[in-house]
N, C-alpha and C positions, 0 to 999 in steps of 0.2 A: 418299306421296312418299318416305319413308325406305326402305320396302321396295323401291321401284324403284331409288333412287339407290345403295343399298348394294352392288349388284351391277354397277355401271357401271365400277368400277376394281378390278382384281384385286390388292388390297393390304389386308392385315389391319388396318392402322391406319385406313384409309378406312372399312372396314366397322364397326370399333368405334365410330367417331364417329357413324355413323348408327344403330347399336344404342343408343347413349346417348340420341340424339335421340328414338328411338321409346320408350325406357323412361321418360324424363322426361315426354314428352307424355302417355303413357298413365297414369302415376302422378298427374300434376296433374289430368287430366280425372276420374279416379276419385275423387281426394280432394275436388275441388270438387263433384262429384255428391253425395257423402255430406254435405259441409258444407251444401249447399242443403237436403237432407232434414232435417238436424239443426236448421236454422233454422226449419223449419215448426213444430217443437215449442216453440221459444223465442219465436216470433212475429217478424214482420217489421215494421220501423218505418214504417208507412204508415197513412193514414186517408183517408176520403172527406169532401169538403166537402158543404155543403147542395146544391150544384149537381151532385153526383155526380162530381166530379173527384177522381181519386186523387192524393194528395200523398205522395211518398216522402221520408223524412227521414234516411235512412241512407247508407252507402257500403259499398264492398267490404270494406275492412279491418275495419269494425265488425261484419261478419258472421262473422269468424273468432273466434268465441267458444269457450270450452273444450268445452262439450258438442257444439257443431257440429263442432269439430275431432276429437273422439272418434268421431263418426259418420263423418267423412271418412276416418280411419284404418281404421275398420271396413269402409268401402266398398272401400278399397284391398285389404285382406285378403280380402274376399269375392271380388273379381274375380281376385286372384292365385290363390285356391283353384280357381276355375272354369277359369282358363286352364291351370293345372297339370293339372287333370283332363282337359282336352282334349289336352294333350301326352301324358299317359299313354295315352290312347286311340289317338293317331296316330303315336307314335314308339316306338323301342326303344333298347337299348343305354344309353350314357352320358346321352343327353338324357332318356330315360325315368326313369333313376335320379335325376337332378337334379330333374325334375318331381315325382317322388314325395316327395322331401325338402321341396320348396317347398310342396306340397299339405298335408303333415302339419303344417308350421310355421304356414302361413297359416290353416288351418282351426282350429288350436288358439287362435291369436290372435283369430280371429273369434268363437269361442265366449265367450272371456273378455270381449271388448269388448261383445258383445251383452248379456251378463249385467250388465256395469257400466252400460250405457246404460239398461237396465230399472230398476236400482236408483236411478240418478240421476233418472229421470223420477218414480219413486215418492216420492222424498224431497226433491228440491231444485228441481223444475221445476213451476211452476203451469200447469195445463191450463185449457182454456176450457169453459164450460157455457152453453148457451142457457137463459136464465131466463124468456123470454116464450113465448107460444104459437107453434107452428110451423105455417105453412100452405104446404105444398109447391106449391099452385096459385097462390100470390100472385105479383105482379110481382117480377122479379129486382132487388130493391132491398135491399142489405145493411143500410141504416139503419133498416129496419122492425122489426128484432129487438133484443132486449136480451141482452147477453153478460156473464158474470162470470168472473173468474179464480179458480180454486180449487186448492189443493195436491193433487197426485196425480190430478187430474181426467182426465188422458190414459189412465188405467187403468180408468176407470169402466165402459167397454163390456165388459170381461172379466167383471165381476161381474153385469152386466145380461144378457149373452148368453154363456152358458157355452161354446157351440160355438166362439166366437172364440179360446178357449185353444188350439185346434188349431194356429193360426198360429205362436205362439212355440214350441210343442212341436216343430213341424217345423223352425223356425229353429235350434233346438239339435240336434235329431236328425240333420239333414242333414249338417252339417260333421263331427259326431262319427262318423257312419257312413262318411263319405268318408275320414276318418283311419283307421278300422279296415280299410276295404277296401284302402286304399293300403298299410297295414302288412302285409296278407295278400297283396299283389301281385295284387289283383283290379282292375286298371286299367280294364277295360271297364265296370265298374259305378260307378266313382268319379264320373264326370261326372254320372250320374243322381242320385246322392246329393247332389252339390254343387248341382244344379239344384233339388232338393227343398228344400234349406236356403235357397237364395236366394229361392225363392217364399215360404217361411215368413217370412223376414225382411221382405220387401217387404209382404206382407199384414199382418204385425204392425204396421208403420208406418201403413199405410192404415186398419186397423181401430182403431188407437189414436186417430188424428186424427178419424175419422168423427164428425159430418158435416162437419167443417171441411176446407177445401181450402187456404186461405191465411190463417192466423191473423195478427192484428195485435197487437203488444205495446204500441203507443202508444194505440190506441183499440179495445179488444176488440170493440165493436159493429160496427166496420167490417170485421171478419173475413169472408172469403168462405166460404160453405158450398156444399154441392153444389147447393142450390136457387138461391143467389145467382149462382153461376158457370155455370149450365147454359145451353145455347143454347135457341133457341125450338123449339117442337114441329116446325115445318116444317124447320128446319135439321137437327134430330136425325133426322127421317124420311129426308131426302136422304142423310145420312151412313150410315144403316142400309142403304139401297139400294146405295150405293157399296160398303159392306163385303160385302154379299151377292154382288155381282158380282166384285169384285176379290180378296177374300180367297182363294177357291179357286184363282185364277190364281197368286197369290203362293205358296200352299202347294205348288202343282204344280211351279213352276219351282225353288223352294227344295229340294224333295225331289229333283228331277233333279240339281241341283248337288251335293248331298250324296252321291247315288249315284255320280256321276262321280268324286268325291274320296274314295270309300271306300277303306279299307285304310290301312296304316301307311306313313309316309314314312321310309324307311331311309337310312342313310348312303350306300349304293351308289346309290340313286336320286338323292340330292342331288348326288353327284359326277358322275353322268351328265348332270345338268341344271344344272350349276354356273353357267352364264351367266344363267339366269333364276331360280334358287332360292337361290343362295348368293353 
C-alpha cells in the first residue's frame, strides 16, 4: 500500500510520510520475527492437558524478554544487510553509496549480536533434552516422552555431530565476506555473501533446537518435537506430490520475473517513470 500511495501525490512531504510507514512496518515485522525465534530457545509458556488440549499461559508483552529482543535486533540487522546488498546490485550513484554504508554497518552489528547470542545460550539459557526413549513411529502425542532442562543443552548437537559446525561458521563468514566485498566495491557479490550468512544463521537456529520445534518453559514434557508436530503419512505424501508439481512452476515464473527486472535502476530511469516509481 505504501509503495503505491507514495506516488499518488507529487509532494516530498507526502512521500516522506509513506517512507516512514514502510520503514516502521518493515522494522517491526523483522523485529518480531526475531523475537519469535528467540522465544523458541527460552521456551513458550504452554502445556497440554491430559485431554491433549493446549493451554497458553502467556501474553505478547511477556515474550519481549532480553534474549528474545537481542534476537529481534539481530533479525533487523540481518534483513537490513540483505536489503542493502540488493540495492548495491540494483542501483548506482548516491543510493548505492548509502546502501554500501548500511550494509557494512548492519553486517558488523549482525556478527556481534550473533556471537553474543551464542555466548548467551551457552552460559545463561537452559536447553531441553529428551531423557526417555524416542520412537519416531509412535503416535503424535507429546506427553509420551520425558524432557529435562539442562544448562547449555542447545549446543549439544554441535559436539555430537561435528558437521553441524558448518552452519555457525557460515553465519559468521557470510556477513564478514559481505562487508569485505562492499568495502572493495564488489556489489554484485555482496548479495550472495549475505544470503550465505542468512542461511548459516537460520540453520544454526534449527540445528541447535533439533529435534524440538516448540519448546515449553512451563512443562518441558509438553514441548513439541519434529515427531510430535508432524502430519500423517498420507498428508505428507499429498504435500510431496503438490511440491513436485508446483515448485517447478514457481521457479519458472520467478526466474522470468527476475529476468524481466534485470539490470540497475538508475536515476534517469526513475525520472522517466516518476509517476509509477517515485
